[in-house]
N, C-alpha and C positions, 0 to 999 in steps of 0.2 A: 351789801346785800347781794348775793349771787343771782337773785331772781331778775335783776336788771341786765345781767350779762350772759346768763346760761339759759339755753332753750332746749329742754329734753325732748327728744323725738321718740315716741314709743312705737314699736313695731319692727318688722324686719328691715334692717338698714339698707338692704339691697333694693328694697322697693320704695322707701320713703326719703332716703338721704338726698340732700342737695349737694351740688358740686361746688368746690372752690369757695367755701364759706367759713370753715372752722380753723381756729388757731390750735385747738386741741380736740382729739377724738378719744373718748373713753370707751374702750371695748369691754363691755360687761358680760358678754356671752362666753361661757367657759368650755364649751365642747366644740372641737374643730375650729377654734378661733381663727386659725390661719386662713380659712375659707372667706373670711370677711375682710381681710387686709386690702384687697383691691378697692373696696368701697371706702375704707378708712383713708387710704391714700388720696382717692378722688375728692374727698370732703375737705382736705387741707387747702387753705388759702395760699395762693401763689406757690404751690408745690412745696410748701414747707410748713412745719409745725411739729407738734408732739402727739404721738399716739401712745396712749396708755394701754398696753397690750397685756391681757390676762390669759393665763393658760394653766392647765393641770399637767403636771409631769412629776416623775420621781425626783426626790431631793438631789440625787447624784447627777441629774440632767440639767439642773439650774446653773447658770442661765443659758447654757449652750444650745439646748434643743429649741427653746422659744426664740432665741436670737437668730438661729439658723432660718426659721420660718420667715421672720421679719426681713432679714437680709436678702433672702431669695425673692420675696415679693418686691422689695425696694429696687433690686437690680432689674427685675422685669419691667418696672414702671419708671426706670431711669431716675431713681431717687437715691439719696444717701441715707444710711441709718447708723445709729450708734446707741450704745447702751448707756 
């Protein structure tokens, strides 16, 4: 039962998220998702984990456009990223 291990936090993650607590971050916001990447990285425990990144883009841009946003943010925060 996931209720024992998952705690959904409702609201703007930039205001309510805790730091260094998550193994996974599920990014459910679909407009300008890249703006929320700094918060997602800060939520990850021990600077590592999985970010489920969601984005809207044309089919021909998959996965390059979204991956570029994630890689840029990862570099800025001295993190590694992979698809």
